[in-house]
Residue frames as qw, qx, qy, qz and C-alpha x, y, z in Angstrom:
[[0.042, -0.770, -0.552, 0.318, 31.86, -27.56, 4.94],
 [0.368, 0.660, 0.257, 0.602, 31.46, -24.31, 2.91],
 [0.258, 0.059, -0.287, 0.921, 32.39, -20.90, 4.12],
 [0.419, -0.357, -0.225, -0.804, 28.79, -19.84, 4.01],
 [0.758, -0.401, -0.496, -0.134, 27.73, -22.70, 6.09],
 [0.566, -0.151, -0.481, 0.652, 30.50, -21.79, 8.67],
 [0.031, -0.224, 0.075, -0.971, 29.09, -18.29, 8.77],
 [0.642, -0.408, -0.377, -0.529, 25.61, -19.67, 9.43],
 [0.758, -0.312, -0.522, 0.236, 26.96, -21.81, 12.22],
 [0.342, 0.068, -0.323, 0.880, 28.83, -18.76, 13.68],
 [0.296, -0.328, -0.096, -0.892, 25.62, -16.74, 13.67],
 [0.759, -0.369, -0.479, -0.242, 23.72, -19.56, 15.32],
 [0.681, -0.164, -0.476, 0.531, 26.44, -19.90, 17.98],
 [0.093, 0.204, -0.172, 0.959, 26.36, -16.13, 18.61],
 [0.555, -0.398, -0.245, -0.688, 22.59, -16.29, 19.09],
 [0.804, -0.292, -0.514, 0.068, 22.90, -19.28, 21.40],
 [0.504, -0.008, -0.422, 0.754, 25.42, -17.29, 23.45],
 [0.135, -0.310, 0.003, -0.941, 23.27, -14.26, 23.64],
 [0.690, -0.387, -0.182, -0.584, 20.22, -16.19, 24.86],
 [0.198, -0.416, 0.820, -0.339, 22.34, -18.58, 26.90],
 [0.792, 0.126, 0.504, -0.320, 20.44, -21.57, 25.47],
 [0.199, -0.177, 0.806, 0.529, 21.22, -24.10, 22.74],
 [0.573, 0.369, 0.014, -0.732, 18.99, -24.13, 19.87],
 [0.671, 0.099, 0.729, 0.089, 17.66, -27.24, 18.12],
 [0.236, 0.034, 0.603, 0.761, 17.56, -27.30, 14.34],
 [0.003, -0.679, -0.682, -0.270, 13.89, -26.64, 14.28],
 [0.257, -0.842, -0.242, 0.407, 14.30, -23.68, 16.75],
 [0.321, -0.376, 0.370, 0.787, 17.06, -22.33, 14.47],
 [0.137, 0.336, 0.707, 0.607, 14.85, -22.66, 11.38],
 [0.117, -0.833, -0.541, 0.001, 12.07, -20.76, 13.22],
 [0.333, -0.704, 0.001, 0.627, 14.61, -18.03, 14.22],
 [0.250, -0.109, 0.545, 0.793, 15.35, -17.55, 10.42],
 [0.129, 0.642, 0.712, 0.253, 11.72, -16.94, 9.65],
 [0.034, 0.493, 0.088, 0.865, 10.40, -13.40, 9.24],
 [0.094, -0.004, 0.565, -0.820, 9.03, -11.60, 12.24],
 [0.602, 0.029, -0.087, -0.793, 5.48, -11.79, 10.74],
 [0.801, 0.030, -0.561, -0.206, 5.81, -15.59, 10.73],
 [0.770, -0.627, 0.053, -0.107, 6.88, -15.71, 14.45],
 [0.861, 0.112, -0.122, 0.481, 10.56, -15.78, 13.70],
 [0.427, -0.737, -0.009, 0.523, 13.48, -13.49, 14.61],
 [0.518, 0.854, -0.005, -0.041, 14.28, -12.63, 10.91],
 [0.433, -0.617, 0.544, 0.369, 17.86, -13.87, 11.02],
 [0.722, 0.618, -0.148, -0.273, 19.14, -14.37, 7.50],
 [0.881, -0.130, 0.365, 0.271, 21.23, -17.38, 6.47],
 [0.083, -0.668, 0.472, 0.568, 24.31, -16.49, 4.47],
 [0.311, 0.014, 0.872, 0.378, 23.67, -19.48, 2.24],
 [0.284, 0.689, 0.667, -0.006, 20.32, -17.99, 1.24],
 [0.064, 0.944, 0.097, -0.309, 21.53, -14.45, 0.83],
 [0.491, -0.413, 0.457, 0.616, 24.80, -14.91, -0.98],
 [0.433, 0.385, 0.619, 0.530, 23.47, -14.82, -4.53],
 [0.040, 0.911, 0.370, 0.176, 21.44, -11.65, -4.05],
 [0.371, -0.834, 0.127, 0.388, 24.39, -9.98, -2.29],
 [0.535, -0.140, 0.542, 0.634, 26.71, -10.90, -5.18],
 [0.311, 0.616, 0.595, 0.412, 24.26, -9.59, -7.68],
 [0.151, -0.963, -0.218, 0.055, 23.86, -6.37, -5.80],
 [0.476, -0.630, 0.298, 0.537, 27.61, -5.85, -5.65],
 [0.486, 0.181, 0.603, 0.606, 27.94, -6.50, -9.37],
 [0.129, 0.820, 0.483, 0.280, 25.16, -3.92, -10.08],
 [0.313, -0.903, -0.082, 0.281, 26.79, -1.35, -7.76],
 [0.413, -0.559, 0.430, 0.576, 30.14, -1.37, -9.52],
 [0.622, 0.451, 0.578, 0.275, 28.88, -1.92, -13.10],
 [0.268, 0.947, 0.145, 0.097, 28.98, 1.78, -13.88],
 [0.350, -0.834, 0.367, 0.219, 32.52, 2.14, -12.60],
 [0.796, -0.027, 0.499, 0.342, 34.10, -0.44, -14.92],
 [0.578, 0.673, 0.237, 0.397, 34.11, 1.72, -18.04],
 [0.073, -0.972, 0.173, -0.140, 35.71, 4.55, -16.08],
 [0.612, -0.574, 0.514, 0.177, 38.49, 2.19, -14.77],
 [0.523, -0.060, 0.716, 0.457, 38.85, 0.36, -18.12],
 [0.396, 0.628, 0.098, -0.663, 37.72, 2.78, -20.81],
 [0.334, 0.500, -0.622, -0.502, 39.08, 0.91, -23.75],
 [0.108, -0.041, 0.993, -0.029, 37.62, -2.52, -22.87],
 [0.591, -0.140, -0.442, -0.660, 34.37, -3.93, -24.33],
 [0.191, -0.122, 0.832, -0.506, 32.66, -5.35, -21.14],
 [0.684, 0.154, 0.055, -0.711, 29.29, -5.97, -22.86],
 [0.764, 0.249, -0.530, -0.271, 30.32, -9.24, -24.48]]
């Protein structure tokens, strides 16, 4: 099982503990839907990991030339 799946399972377990009720897989799927679609807008780590990674790369992209001024990072 991947680390992201373990994170998803932990999020589901935390929600189940808060509401004091176990969630079926379909209930968990509904909880991950946006609020406008009758969900609770929980975001699965497995679905957000790529966009989070790309955002982090973009955020430090301007720092790399300052840290490594003599390196060609474009290639």
